[in-house]
C-alpha positions in Angstrom: 14.9 14.3 -31.6 12.9 12.0 -29.2 13.3 8.2 -29.7 9.6 7.8 -28.6 6.9 10.4 -29.0 5.0 9.1 -25.9 6.3 6.8 -23.1 4.0 5.3 -20.6 5.4 4.3 -17.1 3.3 1.8 -15.3 4.5 2.0 -11.7 6.1 5.1 -10.5 8.9 4.0 -8.1 12.6 4.2 -8.1 13.2 2.8 -11.6 10.4 4.4 -13.4 11.1 7.7 -11.7 14.8 7.5 -12.5 13.8 6.6 -16.2 11.6 9.7 -16.4 14.4 12.0 -15.1 17.0 10.5 -17.4 14.6 10.8 -20.4 14.1 14.4 -19.7 17.9 14.9 -19.3 18.5 13.4 -22.8 15.2 14.5 -24.5 14.3 10.9 -25.4 10.4 11.3 -25.1 8.0 13.9 -26.4 5.5 13.2 -23.5 5.8 10.9 -20.4 2.6 9.5 -18.8 2.5 7.6 -15.7 0.2 5.5 -13.5 0.6 3.8 -10.1 -1.9 1.7 -8.3 -1.7 3.7 -5.1 -3.6 7.0 -5.1 -1.0 8.4 -2.7 1.8 7.6 -5.1 0.0 9.2 -8.0 -0.6 12.3 -5.9 3.1 12.6 -5.0 4.1 12.0 -8.5 1.7 14.8 -9.8 3.0 17.1 -7.0 6.6 16.7 -7.9 6.0 16.6 -11.6 7.7 13.3 -11.9 5.9 12.7 -15.4 4.1 15.0 -17.7 0.7 13.5 -17.0 -0.4 11.2 -14.2 -3.4 9.1 -15.3 -6.1 7.4 -13.2 -5.7 3.9 -14.8 -3.0 1.9 -16.5 -5.0 1.7 -19.7 -5.5 5.6 -19.8 -1.6 6.0 -19.4 -1.0 3.6 -22.2 -3.4 5.0 -24.8 -1.4 6.3 -27.8 1.9 5.4 -26.1 4.9 4.2 -28.4 6.6 2.6 -25.5 5.1 1.1 -22.5 7.3 0.2 -19.6 5.9 -2.1 -16.8 7.7 -1.2 -13.6 5.5 -3.1 -11.2 6.3 -6.2 -9.1 6.5 -9.5 -11.2 3.4 -10.8 -9.4 1.3 -7.8 -10.9 2.5 -8.1 -14.5 -0.3 -10.5 -15.8 -3.1 -8.3 -14.5 -1.6 -5.1 -15.8 -0.9 -6.6 -19.3 -4.5 -7.8 -19.4 -5.8 -4.3 -18.6 -3.7 -2.4 -21.1 -3.9 -4.9 -24.0 -7.1 -3.5 -25.6 -5.8 0.1 -25.8 -2.3 -0.6 -27.1 -1.3 1.3 -30.2 -0.5 -0.5 -33.4 3.3 -1.1 -33.4 3.9 -0.1 -29.9 6.6 -1.6 -27.9 5.8 -3.1 -24.4 8.8 -3.7 -22.2 9.4 -4.1 -18.4 12.2 -3.8 -15.8 11.6 -6.9 -13.8 14.4 -8.8 -12.2 13.2 -12.1 -13.7 12.5 -12.7 -17.2 11.1 -16.2 -17.9 8.2 -15.7 -15.5 7.5 -12.2 -16.8 7.4 -13.5 -20.4 4.9 -16.2 -19.3 2.7 -13.7 -17.5 2.7 -11.0 -20.1 2.8 -12.6 -23.6 -0.6 -14.3 -23.5 -2.4 -11.0 -23.1 -0.6 -8.9 -25.7 -1.9 -8.5 -29.4 0.3 -9.5 -32.3 0.3 -6.0 -33.4 2.7 -4.8 -30.7 6.3 -5.8 -29.9 7.1 -7.3 -26.6 10.8 -6.8 -25.6 11.4 -7.7 -21.9 14.4 -5.8 -20.3 16.1 -5.5 -16.9 18.3 -2.4 -16.0 20.9 -3.6 -13.4 20.7 -0.6 -11.3 18.9 0.4 -8.2 19.3 1.5 -4.5 17.5 0.3 -1.3 15.1 3.3 -1.7 11.7 3.1 -3.3 8.8 5.4 -4.1 8.3 8.4 -6.5 10.8 10.6 -4.7 13.6 8.2 -4.9 14.4 8.4 -8.5 17.4 10.3 -10.1 18.7 10.8 -13.7 22.2 9.2 -13.0 20.9 5.8 -11.8 21.7 4.1 -15.1 24.9 5.8 -16.1 27.5 3.1 -17.2 25.2 0.4 -15.7 23.9 -2.5 -17.8 20.6 -3.1 -19.1 19.8 -6.6 -20.4 17.3 -7.1 -23.2 15.6 -10.4 -23.8 14.2 -9.9 -27.4 13.4 -13.5 -28.4 12.1 -13.2 -32.0 10.9 -9.7 -31.7 11.2 -7.2 -34.7 14.9 -6.2 -34.9 14.1 -2.5 -35.8 12.1 -2.4 -32.5 14.8 -4.1 -30.5 17.4 -1.6 -31.9 15.2 1.3 -31.1 14.8 0.1 -27.6 18.5 -0.4 -27.2 19.0 3.1 -28.4 16.6 4.4 -25.8 18.4 2.6 -22.9 21.7 3.8 -24.2 20.2 7.3 -24.2 19.4 6.8 -20.5 23.1 6.2 -19.9 23.2 2.4 -19.9 25.2 -0.2 -21.7 23.1 -2.8 -23.3 23.3 -6.6 -23.8 21.0 -9.2 -25.2 20.4 -12.5 -23.6 17.9 -15.3 -23.5 15.5 -15.6 -20.5 16.7 -18.7 -18.8 20.4 -17.6 -18.9 19.4 -14.0 -17.6 17.6 -15.8 -14.6 20.6 -17.9 -13.8 23.0 -15.0 -13.9 20.9 -12.8 -11.8 20.5 -15.5 -9.3 24.2 -15.4 -8.8 24.7 -11.7 -9.0 21.6 -10.3 -7.3 18.9 -12.7 -6.0 20.9 -15.0 -3.8 23.1 -12.1 -2.4 19.9 -10.3 -1.3 18.4 -13.6 0.2 21.8 -14.0 2.2 21.5 -10.3 3.3 18.0 -10.8 4.6 19.1 -14.0 6.5 22.1 -12.4 8.1 20.0 -9.4 9.4 17.4 -12.0 10.5 20.1 -14.0 12.3 21.2 -10.9 14.2 17.6 -10.3 15.2 17.1 -13.7 16.4 20.4 -13.9 18.3 19.2 -12.9 21.8 22.7 -12.7 23.1 23.3 -9.6 21.1 20.8 -6.7 21.9 19.1 -4.6 19.3 21.1 -1.6 20.6 24.4 -3.4 20.1 23.6 -4.5 16.7 22.8 -0.9 15.7 25.6 0.9 17.6 28.4 -1.5 16.8 27.4 -2.2 13.2 30.8 -2.6 11.4 31.1 -2.2 7.6 30.0 -5.7 6.8 26.8 -5.9 8.7 26.1 -2.2 7.8 26.1 -3.1 4.1 24.0 -6.2 4.6 21.4 -4.1 6.4 21.4 -1.7 3.3 20.7 -4.6 0.9 18.1 -6.0 3.2 16.3 -2.7 3.3 15.1 -3.2 -0.3 11.3 -3.3 -1.3 9.9 -6.6 0.3 7.1 -7.0 -2.2 9.4 -7.0 -5.2 11.8 -9.3 -3.5 9.0 -11.7 -2.5 8.0 -11.9 -6.1 11.5 -12.3 -7.4 12.2 -15.5 -5.2 8.8 -16.9 -6.0 9.1 -16.5 -9.8 12.8 -17.4 -10.1 12.9 -20.3 -7.6 14.7 -22.8 -9.7 17.7 -20.8 -10.4 17.8 -19.3 -6.9 17.6 -22.8 -5.3 20.5 -24.0 -7.6 22.8 -21.2 -6.6 21.8 -21.6 -2.9 22.8 -25.2 -3.1 26.2 -24.2 -4.5 26.5 -21.5 -1.8 25.8 -24.1 0.9 28.4 -26.5 -0.5 31.0 -23.5 -0.4 29.9 -22.5 3.2 30.3 -26.1 4.5 33.8 -26.1 2.9 34.7 -22.9 4.7 33.2 -24.2 8.0 35.6 -27.2 7.8 38.6 -25.1 7.1 37.8 -22.9 10.1 37.1 -25.9 12.2 40.3 -27.7 11.2 42.6 -24.6 11.2 43.2 -24.9 7.5 44.6 -21.3 7.0 46.0 -22.1 3.5 42.4 -22.9 2.2 40.9 -19.8 3.8 43.7 -17.5 2.4 43.5 -19.0 -1.1 39.8 -18.8 -1.1 39.7 -15.1 0.0 42.5 -14.2 -2.5 40.4 -15.6 -5.4 37.3 -14.0 -4.3 39.0 -10.7 -3.6 40.1 -10.6 -7.4 36.5 -10.8 -8.5 35.8 -7.7 -6.4 38.7 -5.9 -8.0 37.4 -6.9 -11.4 34.0 -5.4 -10.6 35.8 -2.0 -9.8 38.0 -2.2 -12.9 34.9 -2.7 -15.0 33.5 0.6 -13.6 30.6 -1.1 -11.9 31.6 0.2 -8.5 34.2 2.3 -6.6 36.9 1.4 -4.1 35.9 4.4 -1.9 35.1 3.6 1.7 31.4 4.5 1.3 31.3 2.4 -2.1 30.2 5.7 -3.9 27.0 6.1 -1.7 27.7 9.8 -1.2 27.6 10.3 -4.9 24.3 8.6 -5.2 23.0 10.6 -2.2 24.1 13.8 -3.7 22.5 12.9 -7.2 19.2 12.2 -5.5 19.2 15.6 -3.7 20.1 17.5 -7.0 
């Protein structure tokens, strides 16, 4: 039996598209409606049958929906919440997939009626690809989805947890501030560093563009993959999670200065100890099933899933 009779996806990119594929795989929704601001995106979604019904407005997609998922950039959350609020069904659950939570709560909560359940969420899954053609059902398999329920109705929270588990994810509950700090460490700052490293290569005129592309070793190649992520989404992430990101950047700068000093003074013992400790963290990620030690980091599996 479906967990929700009707699910509305507002935004039809990688995450929402993958949710739709995974919902169909597991039979979690009776009907899936969708809306995207771009007419071109709506046309593509309709062409490939991404959802059961593509609507011309967010409000139209949300009418009668039991679960509404806001899969739009964090900066657009407030406007979308204001638009859909008047049509929300009594007892419906409103959630999101944003990479920050405190800012989303502040943007969305004031617009929602007390007759709905607001349960922010964040699936820790993704690729550097975007758009309605980028999704695939396996994206959430054995990944984590963090829920930030606050004081939401427990039955509604458990229902949403069951939904995400049906999509293939593991679930964890967390408060908003802790979520934002954790993600500043595990996602936001690494992306900022990747953007910076690629920018440094672009600015370093002693290395030509053709050399950067032709001789990209594994490290720089993987930096460029991360730095290919959606610029609008990441702009909003850094503007809305600035405190936690700046805190972690400060710690990163301190660590970087210590490594610079070790290199300058020839302190090989410090470098070896540091790299040994950080290598163990990488091994822990693999042992937890959150990545693979294959040379391509499992990218061929993701590509194959997208094609299928």
